[in-house]
C-alpha positions as CSV (number, residue, x, y, z in Angstrom):
1,M,0.1,0.2,0.3
2,D,3.0,2.2,0.2
3,N,3.0,3.5,-3.4
4,F,-0.8,3.0,-3.8
5,V,-1.6,6.8,-4.1
6,K,1.1,7.2,-6.6
7,K,0.3,4.7,-8.7
8,Q,-3.3,6.1,-8.9
9,I,-2.3,9.3,-10.0
10,K,-0.3,8.2,-12.6
11,I,-3.0,5.8,-14.2
12,L,-5.7,8.6,-14.1
13,L,-3.0,11.2,-15.5
14,L,-2.6,8.2,-18.0
15,Q,-6.4,7.8,-18.6
16,E,-6.9,11.6,-18.8
17,D,-4.0,12.3,-21.1
18,M,-2.4,14.3,-18.4
19,L,0.9,15.8,-17.6
20,L,1.9,16.1,-13.8
21,K,2.8,19.3,-15.1
22,E,-1.0,20.0,-16.2
23,L,-2.4,18.9,-12.6
24,A,0.0,21.2,-10.6
25,S,-1.2,23.9,-12.6
26,E,-5.1,22.9,-12.2
27,L,-4.3,22.3,-8.2
28,T,-2.5,25.3,-7.9
29,K,-5.9,27.7,-9.6
30,K,-8.7,25.2,-7.7
31,I,-7.2,25.4,-3.7
32,G,-5.0,28.7,-4.4
33,K,-1.9,27.3,-3.0
34,N,1.4,27.0,-5.0
35,Y,1.8,23.6,-6.2
36,S,4.4,23.1,-8.9
37,P,5.2,20.0,-10.6
38,D,8.2,18.4,-8.3
39,S,6.7,19.7,-4.6
40,L,3.5,18.0,-6.3
41,S,5.5,14.9,-7.2
42,H,7.6,14.7,-3.7
43,K,4.7,15.1,-1.6
44,I,2.6,11.9,-3.5
45,A,6.0,10.1,-3.0
46,R,5.8,10.8,0.6
47,N,2.7,9.8,1.1
48,S,1.8,13.4,2.2
49,I,-0.9,14.5,0.4
50,T,-3.9,15.5,2.2
51,Y,-7.9,13.9,1.8
52,S,-8.8,17.7,0.3
53,E,-6.1,17.5,-2.2
54,M,-6.7,14.3,-3.3
55,V,-10.3,15.2,-3.9
56,C,-9.6,18.2,-5.7
57,I,-6.9,15.9,-7.9
58,A,-10.2,13.9,-8.6
59,D,-12.0,16.4,-9.5
60,I,-10.1,18.2,-12.0
61,L,-9.3,15.0,-13.2
62,G,-12.9,14.1,-13.9
63,Y,-13.6,11.2,-11.1
64,D,-15.1,11.3,-7.2
65,I,-13.9,9.8,-5.0
66,E,-16.5,7.3,-3.1
67,F,-16.4,5.4,0.1
68,I,-17.9,1.6,-0.5
69,K,-19.5,-0.6,2.1
70,K,-17.1,-3.4,2.5
71,K,-19.1,-7.2,1.9
């Protein structure tokens, strides 16, 4: 589970044909906090990305985050 978030973000970026640079720019616009591609990459790699940042990333990429009860 160490790199789960990193892998998921990379997969979504590939699926949506978006670069990390573009994601960082959109995240900066949406949150109002400065994100460079390097700072975002390091934040993801360190697992220090917040849930609210993840929700914004999902929204930028056109996705919702949904919790589903385990069976």
